[in-house]
Structure formats: structure tokens, C-alpha cells
N, C-alpha and C positions, 0 to 999 in steps of 0.2 A: 459538549456544552459546559461552560464554566458555571460552577455552582458554589454558593456560600455554604460552608458546613454548619449543620446544626450542632448543638453542644455535644450530643452523644456520638456524632460522626467525626469529631476532631481527631481521635486516634487513627482513623482510617485515612483521613486527608494528610496527616503527618507522614504516614507510611508511604502514601502515593507521592508525596513531595520528595521523600528520600529516594524513591525509585527513579523519579525523573532526574534527580541530581546524579545518581549513579550512572544512568544511561548517558547523560551528557558528558560526564567525566570519562567514561569508557570510550566514547566516540571522539572526544576532543584530544585525549591523550594517547589514544590507540592502545589502551590497556585492557587486557582480558579480565573482565569482572563478571562473567556469566554466572559463576557460582554464587556470588553475592546477590546478583540480580534475581536469580531463581529463588533464593531464600526469602528475599523481600516480597516477591510475588506470591509465594506460598503463604507467607504471614498475612499479606493483605487479604487473600482468599479466605483464610481461617477467621480473621477478624471480621470480615464482612458477614460470613455465615453466622458467627456468634452474635453479632450485633443485630442483623436484620431478621433473624429467625426468632428473636426473643424481644421484640419491640413491645413496650408498654402501650396502653391506650393513649396516654398523653404524648408519647413520642410519635405515634401515628397521626395525632392531631397536628403536631408540628410539621410533619411531612405534608399533610393535606393543605396546610397554609403556606407552603414554601413559595416564595414569590417567583421562582423560575419553573414552577409546575405548569404543565400545559393547561391552557384554559379552553373554554368552549370553542372559540374561533380557531384555535390551533388544531383541535380535533376535526372541526368542520373542514378545514383546508386540506387535511391529510386523509380523511376517511370518505369524504363525499366529493362529487363532481358537480359542476354547473350550479354552484350555490348562488341563489338570487335572493339577496336580503330585501325584506319588505319592512316598511316603517309605519309607525303611528297606530294609535288605538281607535281613531275616528271619534274621540271624545275630547281629550285633553292635549295630547302630544305624543312624541316619540321618546320612549325610555331607552337610553343607550345601554343601560345595564341588563337589558333583556333582548339581545338580538335574535332574529329568527327569519326564516324564509324557506323557499323551496330548494331542494337539492336532490341529487341522484346518487343512489347507493348501488352501483353496478347494475343499473337497469331498473331498480326499484325506486319509484318516486316517493319522496319523503318530504314532510315538513319538519324542520329542525328548529327547536327553540332552546334557549338556555341562558343562564346568568353568565355575565362576562365581567371579569375583574381587569384592572390595569396593572402595568408593570412599573409605572413611575407615577409621580404625583399628578402630572397633567392628565394621564389616562385614567387614574383612579378617580379624579374629580369628574371626568366625563362619564365614567361607568358607575359612579357612586359606590365604589368599592364592592361591586357585585350585589348591592342591596337594592332590589327593585322597588319602584313606586307602584301605586295602584294601576297606573296606565301601562306599566310593564306587563302585569298579569292580564290586563284587558287586551293588550296587543297580542300576547301569547294565545289567548283564547280565540281571538279573531283569526289568527293564522291557523290554529287547529281546526276551526270550523271550515275554513277554506280548504284545508287538506281533506277533511271528511267529505266535502262536496265533490272533490275530484278523486277520491279513493286513495289518497296518499297516506302512507303510514306516518305516525307521529313519533318523533324521537326527541326526548327531553334530556338535556345535559344539565345536571344540577350542580351548582357550585356557588353557594352563597352563605354568608354568616347569618343571614336572616333578612326578611323584608325590611324596608326602610321604616324606622319607628318615629319619624319626625312629625311635627304638627301638620305640615302640609299633606302628608300621606294619610294621617288620621282624618283630616278635613275632607279628603277625597275618598274616604272609606276603604282603606286597605284591607280591613277584615272582611268586608263584603266581597271585594274583588277576589280574594283568595278562596273564600267559601263558595262563591259562584263557580270558580274553576273546578273545585272538587266535585261539585254536582254534575257539571257539564261533561267533564272528562270521564265520569263514570258511565255515561250513556253514549259516548261517541262510537259510531259504527265503523271504526277502522282499528287496526292493530296499534297499540301504544307501547313503546319501550322507554323507560326512564333509567338513566344511568347517573349515579352520584360519582362525579369525577374528582371532587375535592371536598369542600365543606357542604354538608347538608343540614343547614340550620333551620330548625323549627318550621313554622307555617310558611316561611319564605321558600323553603325547599318543597314542601308538600303541595304548594300552589301549582306546581307543574309536575307533581310526582305520582298522580293517580294513573296507574298503568297496568297492562297485562303482565309485563315482566319488569321487575325493579332490580337493577343490577348495581353493583358497587365496585369501584376500583379497590384494590387491596389495601391501600393506605388512605382511603377516604373515611369520613365519618358522617353519621346520620343521627340527629338527635333533636329532641324536643327543646333543648336549651344548650347553650354553650357551656363547656366545663367551668369557665370563669363565672358565668351567670349563676350556675348551680352552686358553686363554692360560695359566692357572695350571699346567697339566700340561706344555705344550710349551715355554713361555717362562719358566716359574716366576714370572710376574708378570702380574696381571690387567690392567695398563695396556695390554697388547697385545691386548685384546679386539677393537678395530676390525680389526686385522690378521687375527685368528682368524675373525671373522665373514666376511670376504672369502674366506679360504681354505676355509672349510667349505662354501661354496656353499649357503647356507640360505635364500635369497630365493625368492619365488614364481617369478620368471623363470628362475632357475637350475634349480629343481626341475622346471619344465615342460620345459626343454631336456633334462633327464636322464630324462624320462618317469616321474618319481616321482608327479607330480600330473597331473590331467587338464585343468584349466583355471585360469587366473588371473582372479579377479573384480576388475574395476576399482573403485577407490574415488573418492570426491569429491576434487578437487584439494586437496592438503594433508593428506589422510588421513581415515579414517572418523570420527574424533573431531570433525571440523569440521562434519559434517552427518549426524547419526544417521538422519534420515528418508530421505535420498537413498541412504545406504549400505544401509539395510534394504530399500529398494525394489529396488535392484539385486540384492542377495542373493536376495530372494524370486523375482524373475524367473528368475534362473539356476537356482535350486533347482527351480522348477516344470518348467523345460525338461528338466533331467536326470531327474527322477522320471518324467516322461511318456515319455522315451526308454527308461528301465529297465522301466517297466510294460508296454512293448510286446514285451519279451523273455520267452520261456518260462523257467520257474524252473530247469529242468535246465540249459539253456544259460547262464542267468545265473550259476549256481554254477560252471560250467566256465570262463566268462570271468573270474570273480573269481579263481579259482585261477591261471589263466594270467597274469593281471595281476601278481600278486605273485611268481610264479615268474620272471618276466623282468626283475625289478629288477636294476640294476647295469650299469655300463659297464666294459668290459675292453679293455685295449690289449695287442696282441701284442708 
């Protein structure tokens, strides 16, 4: 897949371009350049290891926002079968930024909901850049309740910079829609797995994030506020976003250490956007394992464990 390099990736992409040029030269001129090609390949491997093993929080935020990263419907098409999308919240309308419906995960019936971004201007306007309106959260809840009725597990794929903050959303009570979801998801008598696949922004993410298992892709982030928003408040300047990202502890590794999430899902080297197929295969394997574990737990115990999971959030120093 063709990808646009981020700033910190440019040395890698330059080496890869040199490798392509050497191979083309070797082939077109029938020149033995195997030694030079091996040296470039080794240098690319070393550079990738040095770069991706030492990513800063801000660099992971940049990867999480990469426009070629797989989105919710990309994972749905590769991980699930027989996806039947359902529409509308039965009150206002259908929010295209929150698709959802029934699907099959190798014999396990599921309801899948998630935020969806667009890859171009037209799609982003349709999907509202992944920022759902109140009707999106109400649609998600309607589908979850339908899943609960039929014993389908709930899978939530989180990828949003935040719920839509516009006047119309406030008029239709976005805060109430999210808060209502939090309460209702806490008591649903089916297994729930939430996976942060990209951006996990504020209440917009949490509105479909109450789950028995909360997972994160390696280069996703999950935060009460964006790094830019935090920098604007604390430093009065968005240029401090990298510093804010580090201070907020919003990466998957940080949140696993804090027991906010249950597992970090590894990505292909360089990020999920570099290999959609491999990223989807890994996510599917991890999701199947967690659903199998949850299916083995009685529903009364499942709800008690879910309650205890969220009650113990927070680290305190005496």
C-alpha cells in the first residue's frame, strides 16, 4: 500500500527509494548489485528498528491519525462475515459517522459499531471526520440493545477525535446521549469488547467504550483531551502538543501500565497503515480469544466483573 511518510519516517522512505532504484538498475542493466542491495536492506531494517521501537507519544498520535490507516469498515470487511449494516436512531436520523450492524465472527454472532472517518473530502464530510452526533450514539445504543435481545456479543471499534461539538449536537443533547450509553452499556447482559483502533478522543470515544475488555492497537491513543487541546489550555499554545502528549500518558503502553486497558494489540512494523491485511488478521485473532474467554463466564459474574473493572480505575499516591 502506498503511504505518505510522516516527518520522522522520511529517512526510512528515502532508503526504501534507494533500494527500489538499485533493484531497477540491476535488472535493467543486468548488473550484479546484490552486495549493495543487501547493505541497503540491512540499513533499512536497522533504521526501522531504531525508529519504531523508540516512538514518542506524539509520534504515535501522528500514526494514529494517518489518513491511510485502516478504519472501522476496513476491519469489519476483513475480520467479519455477513455484515448487515442497520441505519437510524428512530428519533432524528442516520449518523454516517457511526456505522453499525450485525456480523459473524467465525460462527459467533456479533453487533459491531464504531466511528468511521473518510479518506477524502467528500467522504469526510459524509462521515463528519469521525465525530458522531447524538443520533450516532443513540443508533449505537439501539443496535446494542438489539444485540442483547438476540444474545449477540458487542464489538465497538473506537476511532474518533471526539464527539461533534457543534450547536446542533448540543441542541440535541450530545452529553445526555453519551452519558446514557455509559449507564446502559454497564448493565448489558452480553459480552462487550471495545478496541481503540486509532484516535480515542474524550467522551466521544467513551460513549461506546464501556466494555468487559478494552483493547488498543499499538499506535492508537486514548485520552480525555487531544494533545493540541491540552497544550492550548496549559501552555496557551498548540505548539506544545508533543509535550502534552507525553504528559497525558495516552499511549497504549502507558494505559496498560495504568490498568485502563486490558491488552495492547501489536501492529505491523511501521503501523497498521502499512499492511491492512496483517493488522486485520492480528485484530481478529485477539478479538476471537477475548470473546471466547468472556463467553465462558456466567452473565451475572460478567456484569459484576465489568462493574469492578471501572470502579478500580485510577492510581493514587499517598
